[in-house]
N, C-alpha and C positions, 0 to 999 in steps of 0.2 A: 561460454561451452562448459560443458559441465567436464571435471575431472573425474578420472577413473577413480575406483575408490583407493587403489595403492598410490595414486598423487596425493589424497589426503591427509597421510599420515605427517604429511608436512606441518600439519596441522593438529598435531595429535591431540591436543586439549583446548582446542574452541570450544568445544561441545561444551567441554566438563567445565569449563569457566562462565559459558554465558550462564549454567544453572542459578549463577549466584545474581545475576542482575538482569535475570530477564523477565522481573515482576513490570506487568501493566497493570496501572492503578485505576487506568480507566479507559474502556476501547472507545469511546465514544466523546472526543473530549477537544480541547484545542490542545495547540503544543506550542505552549508561549517558555518564557525564559525559566521555567519552572520546569516546564519538561527538558530543555535541554541540559538543564546539570545530570533531574534524573537517570538521561539514555546516557551522558557523554559516556560510561564505560564500550555500548555499545557502537555511539561513534568512535569512540578511539580502537576498538575492535576493525571498522570498518576503516580506517587510513592502518591499523597491521598489516591489515589482507590486500589492500587497493589503495595502494597512498597513489598510484600516478592517477588512477581515475579520481580519487579523492581531491587531487589538488584542483581538478578543475572546477571543481563545486562552492556554490554559493555558503557558507558556512554555516549562515545561520539557517537555510532550509536545509542542512543533512539530519535535523531531528526525526525530521521526516520517513527517511531511512531506518533510522535507528529504532525507531517506534514500527515498523513494519517487522524486520529483522525480530526484534522481540516479540513482537504479538504472535510471529509464525512460530517461534521455537516455544513458546507459550502455551499455546493453542496446542501445538504439534509436537511436543514435547523427543518424542520419536518419529522422527520423519522417514526412517527406511521402511517401505512397502503401502509409503502413502500417494497419494495423486496430491502433486501441488502445480496452480500453473500462476504465469505471470503475465501480465496483458501489459504489454509498455516495457519487456523489459530490455530496450536499446539505452546502454549506459547508467540504469538503476544499479546502483550499489549492494542494497538490498538483495538484489538476485542474485550479482555478480557473486555477494560475500557467501548466502548461501553454494551456490556452485562450488565457492572453492573450501568451502568446509566437507564436501561431497555427498550432499544431498540433493537428488532426484526431482530436480526443479524446473520445468518448460516452461520456456519461455517463448511467446509469442510479441512480433513489434512489426510494422511497416518497413520499418529498417532494417532488418535482420532477415526474414522470413518472407516478407510481404503482407503478413496477415496483419491487421485488429481486431476487437474482438466479436464483430459482425464478421468480419469475413471468415472466419475462423472456426464459428459455432455453425454457421451455411454450409459450411464445406464438410463437416465432422460431425453429423446429427448423431450419431451413436455413439458423442463424449458426454451427451448431456448425465447427468447426475451419478455423474461417475466420480469428481475431483472432490478432495476431502477439505481443500482451500482453494482461491484463489485473488490472487492479490493485485493491484497496481496504485503504481505513488505516484502523487502528483498527477497523473493523467488525466483524471475525468474532467478537469478546468477543460481542457483544450478539444473536448468529444461533442462536436455538434448535437449530437444526439444522444443528452446525456442519461437518459431513460430508456433508450434500449440498452446502452452500457450496462446497468445495472441489471435489467432485463435477463440478458444473456449471460450474463457471472450470475449472476441464481437457478438458470435453469442448468447451468454445468456443475455447481455442489450437488452432491447428494443431503441424502436426510442426514442433520446432525453436525455437516459441513459448515463450513464458514466463510464471507468474502470479510475483505479487510481492505479498506482504501482510505486515503487521504486524495487532500482537495483546497483548493484555495477558498478563502473564506472571511465573510465581510457581513454581518448581521445586517446591517446598513443598506447594504449595495443594493439600488436598482437598477434592472434592464436599461440601457442607455447610458447608466455610469459611466465613470473611468475604468478601466482597465489595465492588467499588466498585460506588455507585450505576448501573443500569440494565445493568451486566454478569450475562450468566448464568454467565461462569466463566473462571477463569484458568488460562491455558494450562500443562501440563510437558512438560519433554523427551520424555519417554512420549507426549503427546498430537501431538505436531508429526511427530516421528521415528518412530513407529509409527502412530498412532489416522489420522491426517490424511491424511498420506504414503500410507500405503493405502489409504486413497478413491478415490485420484486413480486415473485410469488411463493407464496410459502413460508416468508421470514418476517423474524421481530430482530430491533436491537440486543445488540449481546448484553449490555446492561442499560443505565440510566443514563443520558447526554447531559450535558453542562453546556453545551458549544456555547451559548446566550449567555454565560455567563464571565466573559472575559474581554478585557479590550485587544484591539487588534497592534500587534508591534513588530511588525516584518514589514519593510519600507523595500520596492524595490519597483522600478519602470514609473517612478511621478506617483504609486498610490501605497495605501498602507493599508494592510489586511491579515489574515492569520493565516495556517493549516489548521484543519480539521482532520481528526478522522472519524469513518465511520465504517463502525463491525455489524454485520449481520450474523445470524443464525439460519439457517434451514428448519424450519420444524418439518 
């Protein structure tokens, strides 16, 4: 739930302190151990704001939310007056942290308001082209229709707006290969750079990707894979 503006005074220096470490060196990369070290201040902030929720998370996976939090605040350093949507907000610590910091972020999730991104877009056609940023943390690998998901996200953002995503990644994965529990797929360079980007209307990658330059390093559910970031701008 979004905190009232007065409640955000419990964290009066949070947004100021973020300025010292929100630097995102690459928006289209793999979040490996080097990234975990880089985003450690953001991860520590998440623990400070949301200790109970963070205690339920897999430590090595928290880098995704740390990246998302840093990316949102770097792309929109002044969130006042901006429109931001989190698709898949249930238990998303980046979303909850932004709310605790007093930022007006709208969250949707089948487990909270009954909306996935497809139903939200279908029921609110007037919202297309109105958001400054749409983000989703570790959602894309669970979505059966991933191209429709990113297309819907691209429709929601205005010109100059951004879509920021993280996803489970293994460039060597092929359909039919082993998957972590609840994943529909793992993503490859081809999926991100060609298939998904090609499904998004009027969007381009925010910077040059280096997804294929990293080894997998995260072990879960009998699989070894990585976390990729996928960030586009609406042209």
